[in-house]
N, C-alpha and C positions, 0 to 999 in steps of 0.2 A: 521317459515317454516323450517322443518328439511332438512339439507343439506345431500345428499346421493350420494356418489361417484359411486354407482351402476346405475347411470343414463344411462349408455351405456352397451351393451352386454359384453363389456370388463370385467366388474366386476360381471357378472351374477353368477360366481362360488365362490363368497365371502364366507368365512367360519368364519369371525370375525365380530361381531357387537360391535361397540364402541358407548356408550351413554354418552353424556355430559349433564349438567344441562340445563333445559329449553326445553328438548325434542329434542335436536340435536342428530340425529342418523346417523351413518356411517356404511355402509356394505363394509368391506374391506377384506384384506387377512392377516392371521397370519404370513405366510411366508415372506411377504413383511416387516412387522413390525419386525420380528426377524432379517432379514438381515440388516435393517436400524438402529436398536437400540440394544445395548448390554443389556439394561434394559429389553426390551420386549423379547429378546432372552431367558432370564431366567424366565420371567413372563408368556410367552405363549409357554411353552414346549409342545412337542408332547404328552407326558404322561398326561398332564393336560387337553387335548382336549377331548370332549365328544366322546364316542364310538357309532356312529350312527348305528341303526339297518338296516338290508337289506331293509325293507319296506321304511324307511325314505330315503335311498339313491335312491330307485326306484321312490319315489315321488319327487325327485329333491331337497331334503333337503341337504344343505351343512354346515349349521351353527354348529360349534363345540366349539366356544369360544364367550364369552360375557364379556366385561370389562366396568365398569361404573366409571366415574370420580365423586368423592364426596369430601366434605371438602372445597369447594370453599368459603363458607360463613365464615368459621373459619380461613381462611388464610393458611390452610394446605391441599391443593388439592392433592389427590392421587387416584390411580386406585384400584378398587377391582374386583376380578374375581367372576362372577356369574355362578352357576352350571347350566348345560344344560343336559336334559335327553336324552335317546337314540333315541328319536324322533325329537331331535333338538329344544325342547321347553324350554323356560326359563320364569319363573313366573315374571310378571311385578313388578317393584319396585316403588310403587307410591310415596314414599317419595322423590325419586330423581327428579321426574318430577314435583311434586306438591310443596314440601317444598322449593325447590331451584329455581323453575320456575320464571324467571324474576328477581331473586335476585343476581344470579351469575354475576359478571362483564362481560358484553359482550366483553369487550376488551380482557380479558384473554382467553375467549373461542375462540376469533378470532386467538389468537396465536396458540392454539391447532389445530385449523382448518388449519392454514398455515403450521404447522409442518407435518400434515397428507398429505397435498398437496405436500409437498417436497418429501415425500416418493414415490409419484407417478409421480414426475416431472410435476405436474400440475401447472398452473400459480398461483402465490400467490395473495392473497387479501391484497395488501399493499396500504396504503394511500400515493400516490405519488405526492400530491400537492406541497410538498417542501421536502428538505432534512431532516428537523427536523421530520416531520411526518413519512417519510419512515424509518428513522433510529429508531424511536420509535417502529414501528411495527417489524422491524428486530431484535431489542434488545430483544423484548418479545419472539421471536422465539429462539434466541440464549440462553436465560436463560432456556427455557424449554429443548432445545437440550442438554445443559450441564447436566441438571437434569436427563434426560432419555438417556444420552450417545449416542447421534445420531448426533453429530456435522458434521461428514462426509456426512450425508444424506441431511443436510440442507445448507451446505456451498455454493454450486453452486447457489441455489435459492436465498439466501441472497445476494450473490455477484452480481447476475444479477439485483436484485431489486435496489441495491444501485448504480450500474454503470449506470442505466438508468437516474440518476440525472446528468450525464455528467460532464460538467465543473464546476458546482456548487459543486459537490463532490470533484473534484480534487483541487479546490481552498480551500475548507475547510481543506483538508489534508495538503496543504502547510502551512496553518495558525495554524493548531492544530495537528502536526505530532505525538506528544506523545500519545494523546488519540486514534488516528486512528491506530497507530502501535499496541497498546495493543489490540484494538478491532480486528484488522486483524489477530493477533496471535490467538485470541480465536476461530475464525471461519476458520483459516488457509487459508486466502485469499491471493494468490500470487500478484494479481494486486494491491490491496489496500496496502499490506505490502511493496511492492517494492517502490511505490511512497512515503510512509511514511519514509522508511529508507533513501531514497535519500535526503529528506528534513531534516531529523534528522542529518545526517552526514554533510550536507552542512551548517547547522546553529548550529553545535555542541557547539561552544563557545558562541553563542548568546543566548542559552537557559539558563534559570534561574536554580539555584541549585535544587529548588523544582521540576522543570520539569524533571531533570535528575533522581531525586529520585522516581518520579512517574512511570518511565519506569519499566516494568517487567524485572526481572534479566536477563533472556536469551536474551532479546532485548538489554538491556544495554551492555551486553558483546559483542554482535554482532556489535553494534554501535561503541564501543570503538575500536574494531579490525579494522573495516572498516575505521574509522577516522584516525587511525595510518597509515594504508596502503595508504590512500589518501594523507596524509601529505608527506610520502616518495615519492610518485609520483610527487607531486608538487615541492618538493625539487630537485628531479632529473631534472625536467623541468627548474627550475630557473638556475641550474648549466649549463644546456645545452645552455640557452640563454646567460649567462655570457661568455661562451667559444666559442660563435659563431663568425665566420669571414665570411663576404660576399665573395662569389666566385669571385666577381669582383676585389678584392684586393689580392687574392691569386695568387702566381706566380709559375709556374712549374720550377723545378730545371734545366730542359733541356734548358730553355731560358736564363740561366745565367744572371738573372736580376741584374742591377746595381742601383746606387743611383737615376738616372733620372727616371728609371722605377717606383721606389717607390714614388719619388717626384711627379709624375703625379697623384698619388692617395691621395694627401695630404688632400683634402677636405673629402674624404671617411674616412680616418683615424681620422680626427678631429671629424667627426660625430659619429664614433664608440666610441671615447674617451668620448664625451659628454653624449652619451646614457649610457655607463657603469657607469659614475659618477652618473647620475640620478638614475639608477637602484640600485646601491650600497647604495645610500642615502635612498631609500625607504626600503631596507632591514634593514638598521641600525635603521630606524624609526619604524620598525615593521609593515610596510604596506603590507608585502608579506604574505606568508602562516601563519605567526605567528599572523596576525590580527584576531580580533574577528569574522570578516566575512569570515575567511579562505582565505583571499587574493582576495576576489571577486572584490572589487573596483579597486584594483591594476591591476588584470588580465583583467578587463573590459577595462581599459585605453589602455593596450597593444593590446587588440583585435581590438580596434577602429583605432589605429595608427594615421597617419596624424597629425592634430592639436589638438588631444585629450590630448596630453601631450607634453612638450617641445615646446610650441607654440612660436610665435614671441616675445611676452612679456618676456617669460622665457629665450629665447635665447639672449635677450639684455644684461643680466648679463654676459653671456659668452663672448659677444663681447666687453665688457668693458676691458677684459684682452686680447682678440684676435680680435682687430678691423679689419674690412674688408670693401671693397667698397660695394656699393649696389648690384652690379653684383656678387661680391664674396659671399655676404650673400645669394643671390638667389641660386647660385650653391651649396653652403653648405647646404641650406635647402633641396634641391632636393636629395642630397646624404643621408642626415639624414632620410628623408621620405622613401627613398628606403630601408634603413636598417630597419626602423620601419615595413615596409611591409613584410620583411622576418620574423621578430619576430611575426607578426600576425599569420603566419602559425603555429608557435609553440604553441601558446595559444588557437588556434581555438578549439581544443578538449575540453578545459575547459569551453567553452561557449556553448557546446552542451546541449540539453535538453533531458534527459533520462526519464523524467516523462511524464504523460499523460496530464499535465496542458498546455494549450495553452496560449501563451502570446507574446506580441510584445516588442520591445526595451524599450518603455516608461512605461511598467507595469510589467516587469520581476521581479522575486523574488530577494531579496537583498542578495542572497547566491548562491553558485554554485549548479547546479542540473545535473551534468554530471556523477555522480557516476554509475559505472556498477554494477549491482546486478545479481547474479546467484541463482539457486535453492539451492545451498549449503549455501546460506546466510539466508534461511528461518528458523526460530527457530524450527519449527516442524520437520525439516529434520535433526536437530542435537540433538534433545531430545532423551533420552535413553528409554523412554516408556511413556505410558499414553496418554490421550487425549490432554494434553497441557493446561488443565484448571481444576479448582477445581469443584467438584460436589457440588450441593446445599445440 
């Protein structure tokens, strides 16, 4: 059954006939094709259109162009232009309908169909049973769009088709950010690229050397820049934590504080001392921003506070050198936990989720996902020219 976009009065003025193998016929608009595709802008020029007679126009004839897709059997599909006379008539090409009828892969024709649908913002015919089938159909469209230079025209349609997969898509991006970043760059998808970039930078040192090499060069440069900026932000945060003093132990000069005033805060100072010792040891051990996970495990402990670190068992070693009564230990623990709570506020931004992936504490990614991404970080916004992809 031939699919025909002129099923509504909206396309009654079509001046372009597109014929695909197997008798698929589309009645569309040359102007739409020219605006959507640089290839068709050169292939369907005004000069190459038929000059219809006055009689043909009065009879309601609008057809000025006909293009046929051939070569699908030989693996070299391409369009040819068919001459149309002044009455809007074009002789049938039996070989296209008969020789290739039923032999051209329906799958490839489906991709052409979807590209045409994108030109008109029509709903795509995408197999959405799962992410793999949806991605397969979208990849077919992207390959054609790169060939016919119409990525901009299909980008939004492909984006919507994939985003309908919801959390399945976002989980796949978190697990395969390299592949998704490259794909997002091809179709210039902000939503997919943003998530990919956040995961890439978050697990930058966890990626294998081969994965780094598989990134397209513009993406690699952006990732490296964002990673270095993120490291500086984390370094500044760690310095801020190391230099933090609780407001409870600070004294205004106007109070003229003496020894007893500071002595009353001895447990707070001891808690601060123990915390800084633990913090410094983690830095020396490389558990902070220098770790392969970017400091995720370290910052996660800080964000939890309480008994997540420096718990009762760990504090027993401290009390071997600084013994206390049970009541003293309880007071000391309360002061230490109070300081931990203040530190929690510092690291809270690092625990933010800037991706579209939904997760709970028990299944969160093993890397930071708090990276802020702006439009200036999209590769296609920093390229100097071209579609951002190679032509077939």
